[in-house]
C-alpha positions as CSV (number, residue, x, y, z in Angstrom):
1,X,-15.4,-1.5,6.2
2,X,-14.8,-1.3,2.4
3,X,-12.0,-3.1,0.6
4,X,-9.3,-0.8,0.1
5,X,-9.4,0.1,3.9
6,X,-9.1,-3.4,5.0
7,X,-6.4,-3.2,2.3
8,X,-4.4,-1.0,4.4
9,X,-5.8,-1.8,8.0
10,X,-5.1,-5.4,7.5
11,X,-4.3,-1.9,5.4
12,X,2.9,2.5,0.3
13,X,13.9,15.6,0.4
14,X,15.5,15.3,-2.9
15,X,18.7,13.6,-1.9
16,X,21.4,15.3,-3.5
17,X,22.3,13.3,-6.0
18,X,18.6,13.7,-7.2
19,X,18.2,17.4,-6.9
20,X,17.6,17.8,-10.4
21,X,14.1,16.0,-10.3
22,X,11.4,16.1,-9.2
23,X,9.5,14.0,-6.4
24,X,7.2,12.3,-9.5
25,X,10.2,11.3,-11.5
26,X,11.7,10.2,-8.7
27,X,8.7,7.9,-7.6
28,X,8.8,6.9,-11.7
29,X,12.2,5.8,-10.9
30,X,11.5,3.8,-7.8
31,X,8.6,2.0,-9.8
32,X,10.9,1.6,-13.3
33,X,13.8,0.0,-10.8
34,X,11.5,-2.4,-8.9
35,X,10.6,-5.7,-9.7
36,X,10.2,-6.9,-5.8
37,X,10.2,-5.4,-2.9
38,X,9.7,-6.1,0.6
39,X,9.8,-4.0,3.8
40,X,8.7,-3.7,7.5
41,X,6.1,-1.1,8.3
42,X,4.6,1.0,11.4
43,X,1.2,2.1,10.4
44,X,-0.8,4.7,12.3
45,X,-4.4,5.6,11.5
46,X,-5.7,9.3,12.9
47,X,-9.4,9.5,13.2
48,X,-11.3,12.9,12.5
49,X,-11.9,13.2,15.7
50,X,-8.5,13.3,16.7
51,X,-9.1,10.5,19.2
52,X,-5.8,8.4,19.9
53,X,-4.6,6.6,16.8
54,X,-5.0,2.9,16.0
55,X,-1.1,1.5,16.0
56,X,-0.1,-1.5,14.3
57,X,3.1,-3.1,12.3
58,X,3.9,-5.7,10.1
59,X,5.5,-7.1,7.0
60,X,5.2,-6.0,3.1
61,X,6.3,-7.8,0.3
62,X,5.2,-7.3,-3.4
63,X,6.0,-9.2,-6.7
64,X,5.4,-6.8,-10.0
65,X,2.8,-6.4,-11.0
66,X,-0.2,-7.3,-9.6
67,X,1.4,-9.4,-6.3
68,X,1.5,-9.0,-2.9
69,X,1.5,-9.6,0.5
70,X,0.2,-7.0,3.3
71,X,0.8,-8.9,6.9
72,X,0.0,-7.3,9.7
73,X,1.5,-8.9,13.5
74,X,0.7,-6.6,16.0
75,X,-1.4,-6.0,17.6
76,X,-4.1,-8.1,16.1
77,X,-3.0,-10.2,12.6
78,X,-4.7,-10.0,9.6
79,X,-3.2,-10.8,6.2
80,X,-4.1,-9.5,2.8
81,X,-2.5,-11.5,0.0
82,X,-2.6,-10.7,-4.0
83,X,-1.8,-13.6,-6.3
84,X,-2.5,-11.4,-9.5
85,X,-5.9,-12.8,-9.9
86,X,-7.7,-12.7,-6.7
87,X,-7.1,-10.5,-3.4
88,X,-7.6,-12.6,-0.3
89,X,-8.4,-10.9,3.4
90,X,-7.9,-12.8,6.0
91,X,-8.9,-12.0,9.3
92,X,-7.9,-14.8,11.8
93,X,-10.0,-13.6,14.8
94,X,-13.1,-13.7,12.7
95,X,-11.8,-17.0,10.9
96,X,-13.1,-14.7,7.7
97,X,-12.0,-14.6,4.4
98,X,-12.5,-12.2,2.1
99,X,-11.6,-12.9,-1.7
100,X,-12.4,-10.4,-5.0
101,X,-10.9,-10.1,-8.1
102,X,-7.9,-8.5,-7.9
103,X,-8.6,-5.8,-10.9
104,X,-11.4,-4.5,-9.2
105,X,-9.6,-4.6,-5.6
106,X,-6.7,-2.9,-6.5
107,X,-7.6,-0.4,-8.9
108,X,-7.1,2.9,-7.9
109,X,-6.5,1.7,-4.7
110,X,-2.9,3.0,-2.7
111,X,-1.8,-0.8,-3.4
112,X,-2.2,0.0,-6.9
113,X,0.8,2.8,-6.7
114,X,3.3,0.0,-5.4
115,X,1.8,-3.3,-6.4
116,X,0.4,-2.1,-10.2
117,X,1.7,-1.0,-13.5
118,X,3.8,1.6,-14.2
119,X,1.2,3.4,-16.0
120,X,0.2,5.7,-13.1
121,X,-1.8,8.3,-14.8
122,X,-4.5,5.5,-15.7
123,X,-5.9,5.6,-12.4
124,X,-4.4,8.8,-10.9
125,X,-3.8,12.1,-11.2
126,X,0.1,13.0,-10.3
127,X,1.4,16.4,-9.1
128,X,4.0,17.1,-7.1
129,X,3.8,17.7,-3.6
130,X,7.0,20.1,-2.0
131,X,9.2,19.3,0.6
132,X,8.9,18.5,4.1
133,X,10.4,16.0,7.0
134,X,13.4,15.8,4.6
135,X,11.3,13.8,1.9
136,X,10.0,14.8,-1.4
137,X,6.6,14.6,-1.9
138,X,4.3,13.1,-4.5
139,X,0.5,13.6,-4.0
140,X,-2.0,11.3,-6.4
141,X,-5.4,12.0,-6.8
142,X,-7.8,8.7,-7.5
143,X,-9.8,9.1,-10.8
144,X,-12.8,7.3,-9.3
145,X,-14.9,7.6,-6.3
146,X,-14.9,3.9,-5.8
147,X,-11.2,3.9,-4.8
148,X,-12.5,5.0,-1.5
149,X,-9.4,7.7,-1.2
150,X,-9.6,11.6,-1.3
151,X,-5.5,11.2,-1.9
152,X,-2.7,9.3,-1.4
153,X,0.7,11.4,-0.5
154,X,4.4,9.3,-1.2
155,X,7.5,10.7,0.8
156,X,10.8,9.9,-1.0
157,X,14.8,9.9,-0.2
158,X,16.0,9.8,-3.8
159,X,14.7,6.4,-5.5
160,X,13.2,5.3,-1.9
161,X,9.9,5.4,-0.7
162,X,9.6,6.0,3.2
163,X,6.3,6.9,4.0
164,X,2.7,7.1,2.7
165,X,0.2,9.1,4.1
166,X,-3.5,8.2,2.7
167,X,-6.3,10.3,3.3
168,X,-10.0,8.8,2.9
169,X,-13.2,9.1,2.7
170,X,-14.2,8.9,6.1
171,X,-12.0,11.5,7.4
172,X,-9.2,9.2,8.1
173,X,-5.7,9.6,8.0
174,X,-3.3,6.6,7.8
175,X,0.5,7.0,7.7
176,X,2.7,4.1,7.1
177,X,6.4,4.4,7.6
178,X,8.9,1.9,5.6
179,X,11.5,0.8,7.4
180,X,14.7,-1.9,6.4
181,X,12.9,-2.0,3.0
182,X,14.8,-4.1,0.1
183,X,14.4,-3.7,-3.6
184,X,14.3,-6.5,-6.3
185,X,15.3,-9.4,-3.4
186,X,14.5,-13.4,-4.2
187,X,11.1,-13.8,-2.9
188,X,9.6,-17.1,-3.0
189,X,6.4,-17.7,-4.6
190,X,4.8,-19.5,-1.7
191,X,4.1,-15.5,-0.7
192,X,1.7,-14.9,-2.9
193,X,-0.5,-18.1,-2.6
194,X,-3.4,-18.0,0.0
195,X,-5.4,-21.3,0.9
196,X,-8.2,-20.1,3.4
197,X,-7.8,-21.9,6.4
198,X,-10.4,-25.1,7.3
199,X,-13.3,-23.8,9.0
200,X,-13.1,-20.2,7.6
201,X,-16.2,-18.5,6.8
202,X,-15.6,-17.2,2.7
203,X,-17.1,-14.5,1.8
204,X,-17.2,-13.1,-1.8
205,X,-15.4,-16.0,-3.9
């Protein structure tokens, strides 16, 4: 499993008031107005062969630029923490921690759309994705093949991000629905710090 897939597995309709704006403008407005963010999420991973999707749920927190916390709570716990310098991926069941430099780990991954800077065109080609399910969609295609993803689709309602659809290079589709979201909450710095538990096997440090 490559790092981008771990970030996701471990591991983001125009409202009347925004009828004049395209989905890309809505995404920019979301990023421009968001310094911190938290939400609950439900995630579903559908394989190319169409077998029963893998379901998970958890919590997301972001402090822009560069800090993130992606915590899967069910069915199996997994934690991803980005402190601005490193990305830590903790699998409690395996007692394993994987660590990578944040720049290499985030780069053109979907996490960069949420936790990165506002310079989206540096890593992605953006285009309007039309209207579907009452949402306006942006399609983001990574400029580098190393991202592990063919494209990411983001569904917005006004300036609120509601859904992310991720199409990876293995033919899998990951659907992430964001719920109970809050923009610009006060987030404790401890959310974005990670110390490997005693006895963990640390890889890549």
